[in-house]
N, C-alpha and C positions, 0 to 999 in steps of 0.2 A: 752917303750912309754914315750913321753914327747916332748914338743915343737910343733910348727906347721909351715907349709909353705903353703901359699895360694897364687896362682899366675895365671895369664891369659896367655894362649898360643893360639893366634888367637881367635877363637870363643869358645875355651874350657877353662873352669874355673876349676883349679886343686886344690884339697884339700889333703894335706899330713900331717900326724901326727894328732894332736888334733884340733878340732873345738869347741872352747869355747866362752863364752860371750865376752871376751876381744878381740877376733879375728873377731867379727861381721862386723866391718867397712871395713875390707880388701876385702871381696867378694863384698860388696856394691859398693866400688870404682871401682872394676874390672868390675862389671856388667854395671855401668854407662859408663865406657870407651868403653866397647865392643859394647854397643847399641847406645849411644849418639855420641861418637866420631868416632868410626870405622864403625858404621852403619850395624852391622851384623844382618841379619833377623832371625837367629837361633843360639841357644847356646847349649853347652854341659856342664853339671855339672859332673865332674869326681871325684868321691869319692873312687876310687879303692884303693888308698894308704892311705886313712883316717884310723886312728887307734882309734879315740874316737870322738863322736859327742854328744853335750849336748842340751837338749830340747829348752831352751830359744833362742839361736841363730838359731837353726834349724827352729823353728816356725816363727821367724822374717824373715828368708830367704824364707820360704814357702810363706809368705804374699807378699814379693817383687816379687817372681817369678810369683805369680798369677796376679799381676799387669802387668807384662811384657806380659804374655799370653793374657790378656785382650787387650793389645795394638798390638796383632797379632804377637808377637815374639814367635817363636817355641822353646821349651826347652826340651831336652832329658837328661836322667840320667844314669850314670854308677854307679852301686852299689859298696859298699866296698868289697874288697876281703875277709876280715875277716868275718867268718860265723856268729858269734854272732851279730856283728854290722850290717851286711846285714839284718839279721832277724829283728833287731830293726827298721831299716828304713822301713821295710814292716809293722811291727806291729804298730808302732807309727803313721803310715799314711803319713810319710814324703815323701816316694817314690811316692805315689799317687798324692800328691799336687805338687811335682816337675814335674812329668811326668804322667799325667792321661791317656795318650794314651798307655803308656808302662806298667803301673801298676794299677791293680784294687784297689778300696778302701779297707782299712784294715777291716778284719772281727775279729780282735783280741778282745777277751772278757775276759781279765784277771781281777783280782780283786785288783791289786795294782797300776794299771795305767789306765788312760782313753786316748785313742789315740787322736791325733789332729782332731778337728771337726770344720767344716766351718759353718757359719750361715750368712744369709743376710736379715732375717725377724724376727719379734718378736716371731713368732711361732717357728722358728728354734732355736732362742736363748733360749727360754724357755725349749725346748726339750733338748738342749745341757746342760744347767745348771742342769736340773732335773737328767740327766744321771750322771753328776759329783757328785752331792750331794748324790744321791742314792748309788753310789759306795763308797763314803767316809763313809756313815752310815754303810755299811757292811764291811768296811776294818779296821777301827780304833775303838778299844774297849773303853768303858767307856768315851764316849764323853758327856760333859755337854751340855744340850739342848740349853742353851742360847749362849754358845760358838759356837755350831753348827749353830745356827740361824745367828750369826754374820758372820761366814765364808760363809754361803750361800748368805747373803746380799752382801758381798764384790764381790763374783763371779758374782752375778746378776748385780750389779752396773757397774762393769768394762766391762762386755760384752755388756751391754746396751749402754754404752758410744759410742761404735763403731757405733751403729745404729743411735744414736741421733746426734752425733757431727762429725764423721769422714768423711762423704761424700765419703766413699770408694765404688768404683763401684763393688768391689768383696766381700764386707762384711768383716767379721772378722774371726779369727781363735782362738780357745781356746784349751788348753791342760792341763791336770793334769799330771805332770811328776813324782811325787814322793809321796809315802806314806811311812812314817817311823813309823811302829807300836809301837816300844818301846819308841821312842822320841815323838811320836804324832805330827809329822810335816807334813804339806801338802804344796806342791809347785804347783802353777798354773801360766800359762802364757796366756796373751791375746795380740794378734798382729793384726794390720791392715796396709794397705798401702793407707790410706786416706790423707787428707790435713794436718794432724798433729796438735798438741796442740798449737804451737805458732800462726799458721794461724787462727785456730779456735777461740782462745781467743782474738786475736786482733780485731775480728769482733765486739766484745762488749767492748773491752778495748784498744782503740787506743793508750793509754799512754804506753803500753808495748813496750819497745824498742828492747830488745834482747831476744833470745830464752832461755837464762838462766833465765831471769826474768819471762818468760812465765811458765817454769816448776816450779819455786819457787811459783808463784801464784796458779798454778794448784792444789797444795796439801793444799791450805788454805780453811778453811770452807766457804762455800757459794759462791765461785768464779766459775762463769760459763760464757759461751759465751752469753747466753740469758736466763734469769730467767723465761721466759715464757715456755721454753721447758725443763728446768732442774734446780735443786736446787744447783748444784755445790758441792755435798757432796760425790760423788763416789770415787774420788781419795783421797780426804781428809780422809774419813772414812777408806778406805783400807790402806792408809799409817799409820793411827793411830793404826789400828789392828796389822799390821806387826811390827811396832816399839815397841808398848806396849808389845807384846809377845816376844820381842827380836828375831824376825825372820829376814827376808831379804826383801828389796823392791828396785826395780830398775825401773826407768821410762826414756824412751828414745823417743825423738821426735825432728825433725829438727836438729839443730846443737848443741843440749844440751843433757846431760845425768845426771840424778839424781840417787844417790844410798844411801841406808841406810843399815848398818849392826851393830850389837851390839858392835863390836870391835872399829870401826872407827866413828860411828855415821852417821850423814847425811852430804853429800857433793855433790856439783853440779859442773860440769865442761863442757867446750865447746868441741865440736868434729869438726875436719876438714872435715870429711865426714858426710853428714846428713843422718839420718834415715827418709825416706820419708813416714811418717805415725806415728803410735804410738805403742810402745812396753811396756807392763807392766809385770814385773816379781814379783810375790808375794809369799813369803814363810812364813807360819804362824805356830807358835808353840802354841798349846793349851793344853799343859801338866799341866798347872796350872789352875784349874777350876775357871770359872767366870771371868777370866782375860780379855777375849775379850769383854765381856759385858761392863766392865768398860771403855774400850777404845772407844766403839761406842757411843759417846755422841755428840749431836748437840745442840748448844745454852746452853751448860752447863747441859743438861738433858740427861739421859740415854735413848737410843732409843731401843725399842724392836720390831723388825720386825716380821711379820707373817712368819712362816717357813714351810719347806717342810713336816715336820712331821704332822703338822696340816692339810695341804691341801691334803696330800696323804693318811694318815692313820687314823686320828682321825674321828670317826663317829660324824657328827654334831648333830645327833638326840639322841645320847646316850653316857654315860660315858664309852666308850670302844674304842679300837684300832682294826682295821680290817686288817689282814695281809694275803693277798691272795697269796698262794704259786705259783699258775699258772702264776701270773703276775710278779713274782720275779726272775724267772730263765727259761731258755730254756732247761735245762737239770736237770734231777732228778735221775741220775744214778751214781753219784760219790761223794766222800767226798769233792773234790775240789769245787763242786757246792753247797754243803750243808754248808760249813764253813762260807762264808760271810753272809748267811741267818741267821745262829745262832748268829753271832756277831750283826746283825741288830736287831734281836728279843731281845737280851740282852740290846742293847742300847735303844730300844723303851720302854722296861719295866722300865728302869732307868729314861728315859725322861718323862714318863707318869705314875708316881708312884701310882696314885689313880684309874687308869683305867684297866679294864680287857683286855687282849690281845687275840683276836680271831684269831686262826691259821686255815685258811680255805683252805682245800685241794680240794675243788670243781674243777672239770675239770682236776685233776691229776689222771690218771687211774692206774699208777704204779710208784713206787719208788724203788730204790735198797736198800738193807739192809744197805749198808755203808752210803747212803744218810740219811736214817732214823736215823741211829746211830749218825751221825755227827750233824744233825739238832736238833733232839728231845731228844734222849737219853742223849747226853752229857749235854745239857741244863738242863735236869731233874736232873742229878747228881750234876751239879754245883750249882744249886739253892736249891736242896733238895726237897723231895716229897711235903711237905706242901706248901712251897712257890710256887713251879711250879703249883700245882693244884689250888692254890688260885689266881694266876695271869694269867694263861693261860687256854684257852679252845680250844680243837681241834674239828673242825667240818668238814663236807663235805667229809669224807674219805670213800672210797670204802671198802668192807670187807677185801680185800687182803692188802690194804695199812694200815688199822687199825691193822691187824695181824702183819705186818712187824714192825710197830711202837711199838706195845706191846712187841714183841719179842726183839727188839733192847733195849728197856728200861730194860727188865728183864735181858738180858745178861750184859748190862752195869752196872746195880746195883750189879749183881753177881760178876763182876770184882772189884767193889768198887772204880772205877775211870773212 
């Protein structure tokens, strides 16, 4: 595997080899030529010979295909021949966004990735963000709460920018592409096919001459199209978080591209082929505790946003955290479903050190022994009996669920691990 070849044959766009972020503008040019120059009313995306596809360019392309479909251009998809890559297209929801008639929406519910999700209203945006941060909470161990809040803030702000500024008729797309447990890195992408940053910013800043200048201004504190509808801190704060944590940040819109990585620093360059909309790729490393909190500063002051933990789990009427098992999973029959819940409980205990954690099994009629072992017994052994009983309280169990929990703890303690 290596290299790529992306070309148009009539109304068919063919992808061979790898499709990475550096190759994004090649299919964009081919799409423009096929639709605007040749006037094809229908297109075929042929990934049969594709050997690798990466989330950022795929999500960006999904946004552009959505715009074409909105303009009544019919698009069909040929999946990759490679079995693993074909499954990725289905799981990540790319197949559905390329060709909704041919492929149902993804039902993938893994714990290390969140499939591409569309949103066009504040309610849908909030739901998408909550799903993402909930997944992160259960996937990455030992997250500092303030860093978690900063990460949540960035995802919220970048997805909200689409609704406030993009004027995209099809809304936006967001995807969490990678969880790296050992390195504690999270990458997420936000894409739309709206008017783009240069056009948006010029509405309030007519002095902006080039698209390069527009992207340069976009990551400055307080720069916005209209301060009556936004404070202009979303891209600024998100860039600060990524750069401060030595992560990765890329912003594409119009004829300009901005990129930051810890090896080359920040650089901006022009593109011959425009990205009609906005693409943000953000990779954040929060392996150093409290690092992100230091990065999230406005007007020289550290900003502390309200977070998902407070809104979802903390009881506003008492010093406790309520963790309802029935709301956390659709399955209670395997270790796979129990593992992220255990990580989440451990994170909540660390984030809320003075509060008791109520583990509520109400509405859960039965769990498997492996689920009880993975969720409760392992946590019991990891923390130790005194700490576990001092921090956690299990309520709402049926007689059989309580028996399974008791037995799993007894067996796990007997094993000594």
